[in-house]
C-alpha positions in Angstrom: -41.6 -22.4 -29.5 -39.6 -19.9 -28.9 -38.6 -17.7 -25.7 -41.4 -15.0 -26.2 -44.0 -17.9 -27.4 -47.1 -18.8 -24.3 -45.0 -20.6 -22.0 -46.4 -20.1 -19.0 -44.2 -18.1 -16.2 -44.3 -17.1 -12.5 -43.8 -14.0 -11.2 -41.4 -14.3 -8.5 -41.7 -11.7 -5.4 -38.3 -9.7 -6.4 -40.6 -9.1 -10.0 -39.0 -11.5 -12.8 -40.3 -14.1 -14.1 -39.6 -17.5 -14.3 -40.6 -20.3 -16.7 -42.9 -22.9 -15.2 -41.0 -25.5 -16.9 -37.0 -25.9 -17.4 -33.9 -28.8 -17.8 -32.5 -29.4 -14.3 -28.8 -30.7 -15.2 -28.5 -32.9 -11.9 -26.4 -36.4 -12.3 -25.7 -35.1 -15.4 -21.6 -35.6 -16.5 -19.8 -32.5 -17.2 -19.0 -32.3 -20.9 -20.1 -33.4 -23.7 -23.4 -35.3 -22.1 -24.3 -31.8 -20.5 -23.4 -29.6 -23.4 -26.1 -31.9 -25.5 -28.8 -32.2 -23.4 -28.8 -28.1 -22.7 -28.1 -27.7 -25.9 -31.0 -29.9 -27.0 -33.3 -28.4 -24.3 -32.6 -24.4 -25.9 -33.5 -26.0 -29.4 -36.7 -27.2 -27.8 -38.0 -23.9 -26.2 -37.1 -24.3 -22.7 -35.7 -21.1 -21.3 -35.0 -22.0 -17.6 -31.6 -24.4 -16.8 -30.4 -25.4 -13.6 -27.3 -26.5 -12.0 -25.4 -26.3 -9.1 -22.2 -25.9 -8.1 -21.9 -29.2 -6.4 -22.9 -30.9 -9.9 -19.9 -29.8 -11.6 -21.5 -28.8 -14.7 -21.8 -25.4 -15.0 -18.7 -25.0 -17.2 -20.7 -27.2 -19.9 -24.0 -25.7 -19.2 -22.5 -22.4 -19.8 -20.4 -23.5 -23.1 -23.9 -25.1 -24.3 -25.9 -21.4 -23.9 -23.5 -19.6 -25.0 -22.9 -21.9 -28.4 -27.0 -21.8 -28.6 -27.4 -18.4 -30.1 -30.0 -17.7 -27.5 -29.6 -14.1 -26.0 -28.6 -14.7 -22.8 -31.1 -11.9 -21.0 -33.8 -14.4 -22.9 -32.6 -17.9 -20.6 -33.1 -18.0 -17.4 -30.4 -19.5 -15.5 -29.8 -21.1 -11.8 -27.2 -22.0 -9.8 -26.6 -23.1 -6.1 -24.3 -22.7 -3.1 -22.9 -25.3 -2.1 -22.8 -25.1 1.5 -19.8 -26.5 2.7 -18.1 -23.6 1.6 -17.5 -20.6 3.8 -19.3 -17.4 1.6 -21.9 -17.7 -0.3 -21.2 -14.1 -2.3 -17.3 -15.9 -3.0 -18.7 -18.9 -4.3 -21.2 -16.8 -6.9 -18.1 -15.4 -8.2 -16.5 -18.5 -9.2 -19.8 -19.9 -10.4 -20.3 -16.7 -12.8 -16.5 -17.6 -13.9 -17.5 -20.9 -14.7 -20.9 -20.5 -16.6 -19.2 -17.6 -18.5 -22.0 -15.5 -17.7 -21.7 -12.0 -16.2 -25.4 -12.7 -13.9 -27.6 -15.8 -12.2 -30.8 -15.2 -12.7 -31.3 -16.9 -9.3 -28.9 -18.5 -7.0 -30.2 -20.9 -4.1 -28.5 -22.3 -1.1 -28.5 -25.6 -2.2 -29.7 -27.5 1.2 -29.7 -25.7 4.8 -26.2 -27.8 5.9 -25.3 -25.8 9.6 -29.1 -24.5 10.1 -31.3 -21.9 7.6 -29.5 -18.6 8.1 -26.0 -18.3 8.2 -25.3 -18.6 4.6 -28.0 -16.0 4.2 -26.1 -12.5 4.4 -23.5 -13.5 1.8 -26.5 -14.9 -0.8 -27.8 -11.3 0.0 -24.6 -9.5 -0.3 -24.6 -11.6 -4.1 -27.8 -9.9 -4.9 -25.9 -5.7 -3.9 -22.9 -6.7 -6.0 -25.3 -7.6 -9.0 -24.2 -11.5 -9.0 -27.7 -12.1 -9.0 -31.2 -11.0 -9.8 -32.8 -13.4 -7.0 -32.1 -15.4 -3.9 -33.4 -18.5 -2.5 -33.1 -21.9 -1.2 -33.2 -26.0 -1.8 -34.4 -28.2 0.5 -35.6 -26.5 2.9 -39.0 -27.4 5.3 -41.6 -25.0 6.3 -40.1 -24.2 9.9 -36.8 -23.1 8.2 -38.7 -21.2 5.7 -39.9 -19.5 8.9 -36.8 -19.1 10.5 -35.2 -17.6 7.4 -37.8 -15.0 6.8 -37.2 -13.1 10.6 -33.4 -12.5 9.9 -33.8 -12.0 5.9 -33.2 -8.3 4.5 -34.0 -9.8 0.9 -36.7 -12.5 1.5 -35.9 -15.6 -0.1 -37.6 -15.7 -3.8 -37.9 -19.9 -4.4 -37.8 -23.2 -2.5 -36.8 -26.0 -5.0 -37.8 -29.2 -3.2 -38.2 -32.7 -4.3 -42.2 -32.8 -5.2 -44.7 -35.5 -7.3 -47.7 -36.7 -6.6 -45.4 -39.5 -4.5 -44.1 -36.2 -3.0 -46.8 -34.3 -2.1 -45.7 -31.8 -0.1 -48.9 -30.2 0.4 -48.4 -28.6 3.4 -44.8 -27.1 2.8 -46.2 -25.9 -0.7 -49.1 -23.8 1.0 -46.5 -22.6 3.7 -44.3 -21.3 0.8 -47.0 -19.6 -1.1 -48.1 -18.1 1.9 -44.1 -16.6 2.6 -44.6 -15.4 -1.3 -42.0 -18.1 -2.4 -42.2 -19.9 -5.3 -42.0 -23.6 -5.1 -40.2 -25.7 -7.6 -39.9 -29.1 -8.3 -36.6 -31.5 -8.4 -36.9 -34.9 -9.0 -40.7 -34.6 -10.1 -40.2 -38.1 -12.3 -38.9 -39.7 -9.6 -35.6 -40.3 -11.6 -37.7 -42.7 -13.4 -39.5 -44.8 -10.6 -42.9 -42.8 -11.1 -43.1 -43.6 -15.2 -44.5 -47.2 -14.5 -46.5 -46.8 -11.9 -50.4 -48.2 -12.7 -52.2 -45.2 -11.0 -49.9 -42.3 -13.4 -50.6 -45.2 -16.9 -53.9 -45.0 -16.0 -54.3 -41.3 -15.6 -51.9 -41.2 -18.7 -53.8 -43.2 -20.8 -57.1 -41.5 -20.6 -55.9 -38.0 -21.7 -53.6 -39.7 -24.3 -50.6 -38.5 -22.8 -47.3 -40.2 -21.6 -46.7 -41.0 -18.0 -43.9 -37.9 -17.7 -46.1 -35.6 -19.3 -48.8 -36.2 -16.7 -45.9 -35.9 -14.1 -45.1 -32.8 -15.4 -48.5 -31.3 -15.6 -49.7 -32.2 -12.5 -46.9 -30.4 -10.6 -47.7 -27.1 -13.0 -51.6 -27.3 -12.4 -50.2 -27.2 -8.8 -48.5 -23.6 -9.3 -44.9 -25.0 -9.5 -42.3 -24.2 -11.6 -40.9 -27.6 -12.6 -37.5 -28.8 -13.6 -37.5 -32.4 -14.7 -33.7 -34.0 -15.9 -33.5 -35.9 -19.0 -30.1 -36.1 -21.2 -32.4 -38.4 -24.0 -33.4 -35.4 -26.7 -36.8 -37.6 -27.6 -37.4 -37.4 -23.9 -36.3 -33.7 -23.4 -38.6 -32.5 -26.1 -41.6 -34.7 -24.4 -40.9 -33.3 -21.2 -41.5 -29.7 -22.9 -44.8 -30.5 -24.5 -47.4 -30.4 -21.4 -48.9 -27.1 -22.6 -52.0 -28.1 -24.7 -53.7 -30.0 -22.2 -55.3 -30.1 -18.8 -55.7 -32.8 -16.1 -59.4 -32.9 -15.0 -60.7 -32.9 -11.5 -60.7 -36.8 -11.4 -57.3 -36.9 -12.7 -55.7 -34.6 -10.1 -57.2 -36.3 -7.3 -56.4 -39.9 -8.1 -52.1 -37.9 -8.6 -53.2 -36.5 -5.2 -54.0 -40.1 -3.7 -50.5 -41.3 -4.3 -48.5 -39.2 -1.7 -46.6 -41.1 0.8 -45.4 -38.1 2.8 -49.0 -37.1 4.6 -48.9 -33.9 2.5 -45.9 -32.7 4.8 -44.2 -29.2 5.8 -40.5 -30.9 5.8 -38.7 -30.9 2.8 -37.0 -34.3 3.1 -37.8 -37.1 5.3 -35.3 -37.2 8.5 -33.4 -40.4 6.9 -33.9 -38.6 3.8 -31.1 -35.8 5.0 -27.8 -36.4 4.0 -25.9 -33.4 5.9 -25.9 -33.6 9.6 
């Protein structure tokens, strides 16, 4: 599959198209491990790569992209502002230096530490300086999105959150869509925990697919962009092979029933927040 193939995209509110499937590199070591994972993903056909300042592997992501032979304009590249910093625009410049590229396709506030609005002027400045095409957020609740929307001159285009059948944040998905924000799912496989669940296994068996493929396909059918992480070539390929089948209503309902969040509008549970 090439960059110009039939992989579906979502059109963001700024007019750019984001692939519905990408590679995330959270907890991937800087250096050869990260470079190989990104290279394998691009060879397979992925065109969305997601990193962050907090991951410490932007340089490896950039190196793999440059050495892949895939034109930069065919790749949708995301990084995230670490909100322990002071100025999102300044930190975007540093990210671009590490990545070795002239622009980002998407720049997110990694989490709402200190409140949902204080960093946004710097994010908007990054757009105005041509450092990034789009800006958005991560780990923001529906209430935090609403608060940000009241003061933003440039509206967020994406909210990246923990999302899977087990973390089916339906109210947050609906609030995001109502605000013209695409929800993006990280850890759709539960960092591997969900792959052995019996209900997931039954659905996978019924459609002749793997549990990972079923979990990714479920999120895609919910209208999300999905960024599973893997450092194994076979799994990177397996995770990408999700466009040749659909889950029927019964399979989707069986997966929906696994939710443990009461279909919340929160991005994380109170106990799951790692900032004050």
